[in-house]
C-alpha positions as CSV (number, residue, x, y, z in Angstrom):
1,X,128.0,-106.4,-57.2
2,X,125.9,-108.4,-59.6
3,X,124.7,-106.6,-62.7
4,X,121.1,-107.3,-63.9
5,X,120.8,-109.6,-66.9
6,X,120.2,-107.6,-70.0
7,X,118.4,-109.2,-73.0
8,X,120.3,-109.4,-76.2
9,X,118.6,-107.4,-79.0
10,X,120.7,-108.6,-81.9
11,X,118.3,-110.6,-84.0
12,X,115.5,-111.0,-81.4
13,X,113.2,-108.7,-83.3
14,X,113.7,-110.4,-86.6
15,X,113.4,-113.9,-85.0
16,X,110.1,-112.9,-83.6
17,X,109.0,-111.5,-87.0
18,X,110.0,-114.8,-88.7
19,X,108.2,-116.9,-86.0
20,X,105.0,-114.9,-86.3
21,X,105.0,-114.9,-90.1
22,X,105.5,-118.7,-90.0
23,X,102.7,-119.2,-87.5
24,X,100.2,-117.0,-89.3
25,X,101.1,-118.6,-92.7
26,X,100.7,-122.1,-91.3
27,X,97.4,-121.3,-89.6
28,X,95.9,-119.5,-92.6
29,X,96.9,-122.1,-95.2
30,X,95.8,-125.0,-92.9
31,X,92.3,-123.4,-92.4
32,X,92.0,-122.6,-96.1
33,X,92.9,-126.1,-97.2
34,X,90.6,-127.7,-94.7
35,X,87.7,-125.5,-95.6
36,X,88.2,-126.1,-99.3
37,X,88.3,-129.9,-98.7
38,X,85.1,-129.7,-96.7
39,X,83.4,-127.4,-99.2
40,X,84.2,-129.7,-102.1
41,X,82.8,-132.6,-100.1
42,X,79.5,-130.7,-99.5
43,X,79.2,-129.5,-103.1
44,X,79.8,-133.0,-104.4
45,X,77.3,-134.4,-101.9
46,X,79.9,-136.5,-100.2
47,X,78.5,-139.0,-97.8
48,X,81.8,-139.9,-96.1
49,X,80.4,-142.6,-93.9
50,X,77.6,-143.9,-96.0
51,X,79.4,-146.8,-97.7
52,X,82.3,-147.6,-99.9
53,X,81.9,-144.6,-102.2
54,X,81.8,-142.3,-99.2
55,X,85.1,-143.6,-97.9
56,X,86.6,-143.3,-101.3
57,X,85.6,-139.7,-101.5
58,X,86.9,-139.1,-98.0
59,X,90.3,-140.6,-99.0
60,X,90.3,-138.5,-102.2
61,X,89.8,-135.3,-100.2
62,X,92.4,-136.4,-97.7
63,X,94.9,-136.9,-100.5
64,X,94.0,-133.4,-101.7
65,X,94.6,-132.0,-98.3
66,X,98.0,-133.7,-98.0
67,X,99.2,-132.8,-101.5
68,X,98.1,-129.2,-101.8
69,X,98.0,-128.3,-98.1
70,X,101.6,-129.6,-97.5
71,X,102.9,-127.5,-100.4
72,X,101.2,-124.4,-99.0
73,X,102.2,-125.2,-95.4
74,X,105.9,-125.8,-96.0
75,X,107.0,-122.2,-96.6
76,X,105.3,-121.2,-93.3
77,X,107.2,-124.0,-91.6
78,X,110.5,-122.8,-93.1
79,X,109.8,-119.3,-91.8
80,X,109.0,-120.6,-88.3
81,X,112.2,-122.8,-88.3
82,X,114.4,-119.9,-89.4
83,X,112.9,-117.7,-86.6
84,X,113.5,-120.4,-84.0
85,X,117.1,-120.8,-85.2
86,X,117.6,-117.0,-85.0
87,X,116.1,-117.0,-81.5
88,X,118.5,-119.7,-80.3
89,X,121.4,-117.9,-81.9
90,X,120.8,-114.6,-80.1
């Protein structure tokens, strides 16, 4: 007689919690960083595609997004990776 497959519950709950925290963290920080970059562009009157100065401002904001956004995004990525590792282990 074949017994039905039972899901392992050792770590599955915590793995899901870590994955969800990571996803929420990455989403919120990504949206926040993007909105701040756009907002600073609008406040400064950035004309991104209006000439050399516009491209320079765009690249400055892009560097801001990469520097600050990556530092805020990284902890969420770590939570997500830990959750994925726990999920594989269980």
